Each structure stands twice: as C-alpha cells, then as structure tokens.
C-alpha positions as CSV (number, residue, x, y, z in Angstrom):
1,M,99.8,52.6,54.2
2,P,100.7,54.1,57.5
3,N,102.5,51.9,60.0
4,N,100.1,52.7,62.9
5,T,97.0,55.0,63.3
6,Y,96.5,57.1,66.3
7,G,93.7,59.5,67.6
8,Y,94.3,62.3,70.1
9,I,91.3,63.5,72.1
10,R,91.4,66.4,74.4
11,V,88.8,68.3,76.7
12,S,89.7,71.2,78.8
13,T,88.2,70.1,82.1
14,T,87.0,66.8,83.9
15,D,83.4,67.9,83.6
16,Q,83.5,68.2,79.8
17,N,82.5,65.2,77.7
18,E,84.8,63.7,75.1
19,D,82.0,61.6,73.4
20,R,81.8,63.5,70.3
21,Q,85.6,63.1,69.7
22,L,85.6,59.5,70.6
23,I,82.8,58.6,68.2
24,A,84.7,60.3,65.3
25,M,87.8,58.2,66.1
26,Q,85.8,54.9,66.5
27,E,84.2,55.5,63.0
28,L,87.8,55.5,61.8
29,S,88.4,52.1,63.3
30,I,91.4,53.4,65.4
31,P,92.3,50.7,67.9
32,E,91.4,51.7,71.5
33,K,95.0,51.2,72.6
34,N,96.1,53.8,70.1
35,M,93.6,56.5,71.3
36,F,95.1,59.1,73.8
37,V,92.4,60.9,75.9
38,E,93.4,64.1,77.8
39,K,91.3,66.1,80.2
40,Q,93.6,69.2,80.6
41,S,93.9,72.8,79.3
42,G,95.3,73.4,75.9
43,K,97.3,76.4,77.0
44,D,100.7,74.4,76.5
45,F,101.8,70.9,75.5
46,Q,103.0,69.8,79.0
47,R,100.3,67.1,79.1
48,P,101.0,63.5,80.1
49,Q,98.9,61.8,77.4
50,Y,100.1,63.9,74.6
51,K,103.7,63.4,75.7
52,K,103.1,59.6,75.7
53,L,101.7,59.7,72.3
54,V,104.6,61.6,70.8
55,R,107.0,59.1,72.3
56,K,105.1,56.2,70.5
57,L,105.0,57.9,67.1
58,K,107.1,56.5,64.3
59,P,107.8,57.7,60.8
60,D,104.8,57.1,58.5
61,D,102.3,56.8,61.4
62,L,99.0,58.7,61.0
63,L,97.5,60.9,63.8
64,Y,93.9,62.0,63.8
65,I,92.5,65.0,65.7
66,K,89.0,66.3,65.5
67,S,89.9,70.1,65.3
68,I,93.0,72.1,65.4
69,D,92.0,73.6,69.0
70,R,92.0,70.0,70.3
71,L,95.8,69.9,69.6
72,G,96.3,73.2,71.6
73,R,95.3,76.7,72.0
74,N,98.6,78.6,71.9
75,Y,99.4,79.8,68.2
76,E,103.1,79.6,68.2
77,E,103.1,76.3,70.1
78,I,100.7,74.7,67.8
79,L,102.9,75.5,64.8
80,E,106.0,74.2,66.6
81,Q,104.3,71.0,67.4
82,W,103.1,70.5,64.0
83,R,106.6,71.0,62.7
84,I,107.9,68.5,65.2
85,L,105.3,66.0,64.3
86,T,105.5,66.2,60.6
87,K,109.2,67.1,60.0
88,E,111.0,65.5,62.9
89,K,108.7,62.5,63.7
90,R,107.7,62.4,60.0
91,I,104.1,61.4,60.6
92,D,101.0,62.3,58.8
93,I,98.2,64.4,60.5
94,V,94.6,64.6,59.7
95,V,92.3,67.2,61.2
96,L,88.8,65.9,60.7
97,D,87.0,69.1,60.9
98,M,89.3,70.8,58.3
99,P,89.9,68.5,55.2
100,L,92.6,70.9,53.9
101,L,94.7,70.0,56.9
102,D,95.5,66.5,55.8
103,T,99.2,66.1,55.2
104,R,98.7,62.9,53.1
105,R,97.5,65.1,50.3
106,G,99.5,67.6,48.3
107,K,103.0,66.5,49.3
108,D,104.2,68.8,46.5
109,L,105.3,72.3,47.1
110,M,101.9,73.9,46.4
111,G,100.0,71.4,48.5
112,T,102.5,72.0,51.5
113,F,102.2,75.8,51.1
114,L,98.4,75.7,51.3
115,S,98.3,73.4,54.2
116,D,100.8,75.8,56.1
117,I,98.7,78.7,55.3
118,V,95.5,77.0,56.5
119,L,97.3,75.8,59.7
120,Q,98.5,79.2,60.6
121,V,95.1,80.8,60.1
122,L,93.4,78.1,62.2
123,S,96.0,78.3,64.9
124,F,95.6,82.0,65.1
125,V,91.8,81.7,65.4
126,A,92.1,79.0,68.1
127,E,94.3,81.3,70.1
128,N,92.3,84.4,69.5
129,E,89.2,82.7,70.6
130,R,91.0,81.6,73.8
131,T,92.0,85.3,74.4
132,N,88.5,86.5,73.7
133,I,87.1,84.0,76.2
134,R,89.4,85.3,78.9
135,Q,88.5,88.9,78.1
136,R,84.7,88.1,78.2
137,Q,85.3,86.4,81.6
138,K,87.2,89.5,83.0
139,E,84.3,91.8,81.7
140,G,81.7,89.6,83.2
141,I,83.3,89.5,86.6
142,A,83.8,93.3,86.5
143,A,80.2,93.7,85.6
144,A,79.1,91.4,88.5
145,K,81.2,93.2,91.0
146,A,79.7,96.4,89.9
147,R,76.3,94.9,90.6
148,G,77.4,94.0,94.1
149,V,78.2,90.3,93.5
150,R,80.9,89.0,95.6
151,F,83.3,86.3,94.5
152,G,85.4,83.9,96.7
153,R,84.5,82.2,99.8
154,P,81.3,83.3,101.7
155,P,82.1,85.2,104.9
156,R,81.9,83.2,108.2
157,P,78.8,83.7,110.3
158,L,79.1,86.5,112.7
159,P,79.8,85.5,116.3
160,E,76.9,85.6,118.7
161,N,78.3,88.5,120.6
162,Y,79.0,90.6,117.5
163,H,75.9,92.8,118.0
164,S,76.7,93.6,121.6
165,A,80.3,94.5,120.7
166,Y,79.4,96.4,117.7
167,Q,76.8,98.5,119.6
168,R,79.4,99.4,122.5
169,W,81.9,100.2,119.7
170,K,79.4,102.5,117.9
171,A,78.5,104.2,121.3
172,G,82.2,104.7,122.0
173,T,82.3,102.8,125.2
174,I,85.1,100.4,123.8
175,T,87.7,100.7,121.2
176,G,87.4,98.9,117.8
177,T,90.5,96.9,118.8
178,A,88.8,95.8,122.1
179,A,85.5,94.9,120.0
180,A,87.5,92.9,117.5
181,R,89.2,91.0,120.3
182,E,86.0,90.2,121.9
183,C,84.7,88.8,118.5
184,G,87.9,86.8,117.9
185,M,88.8,88.6,114.6
186,P,91.3,91.1,113.3
187,L,90.3,94.8,113.6
188,S,90.2,95.1,109.7
189,T,87.9,92.2,109.5
190,F,85.7,93.6,112.3
191,R,85.5,97.1,110.6
192,Y,84.7,95.3,107.2
193,R,81.9,93.2,108.6
194,A,80.7,96.3,110.4
195,E,80.1,98.0,107.0
196,I,78.2,95.0,105.7
197,Y,76.2,94.9,109.0
198,E,75.3,98.5,108.5
199,K,74.3,98.1,105.0
200,A,72.1,95.2,105.7
201,K,70.3,97.2,108.3
202,L,70.4,94.4,110.9
203,L,70.3,96.7,113.8
C-alpha cells in the first residue's frame, strides 16, 4: 500500500475549467489536502503547486494525473520529471487516461520497458500538439492580417482638428511636421493615420 495518495491537476489558463480532472480525482477518494491544482502553462515545470507537490512526495507515495499533457508539454522535460519522480523520489505514477502508464504494474524489466516506450510516445505527441497549436495560431494571424484585420490596441480617436490640419497639409499650405504638431502626435503617426483616413474616404 502507498504511504500517501496525491492528485495533480493542471489547466493552462485561469478561464479553463478543471472540473473534469477534479471529478476523476474525487472518484479515487484522494484527500482534498493532497490535491494540487495549477492554473498555469505546461511549457515548463517552474510551477508553484507542482514544486510544492514534489517537495511533499515520499518513497512509495502514489501520484495520479488525468493525462500526460497535464503533467507538462515539453517532451524532454516530461521524461526528466518522470525520471525524478520514479527513480529519485521513488514514487508510483498512474496516468488515468492511459492505463499502460501505471508504474505499479510490470515492475519487471519488460513492464518497465513497455512503460518507458509508451511514455516517450505520449510525451512526444503532447509536445507535437503544442507545436501544431502554435503553428495554427501563426497561420491564423497571418491570414487575418491578409484580410485586413488589425491586432493590438485600437487606435485613439482622431483629434477634432485633424480634418483641418490634414486638408491644409494635403493642400501644401503647411508641412507634415506642422500638421502633426497641431494634432499632438508624432509625424509618423500623423502620416499613418492619414493613410487610414484616405482609405476610409472620410473626406
């Protein structure tokens, strides 16, 4: 029997819901004080709750996680943490969504070998999915920009005297520098807003 049973729960952002993982842990009758909940990216293991959990773990303790990507997203770091937990801390780990990843089983050479293979495959898949998500985000942003979608803060409203300054600048009666000064903005911003102003056909 394990000394203590723990559960580690992680979601990537504060607006994501951890209920599915919590329910799975509660069904295992894990004491609430032994459940560590993290709302933080899995890009590395510099997470307060995870580090607190690791400090508490003692040999023969048992740790449950819902899926391997809840542990982390970085392939090499997942493998390293798994080694630390199972070899240095000498605890058992159960990945609920992948029964083959249950270190209580197959303590012989073949069982350990199969577990290591499954872990490496799943860790690679987790990181690969993270890479694919980033790539899809980049492609989505590029496509949106190509359609004219602008990202970042919305531009400030034009000052009330912009139309007058713009007209005199276009007519050549004042310089761009003078027009920008009248509007209280840098020359580069004045010219940039002038391009938008012309495209919007506000004149």
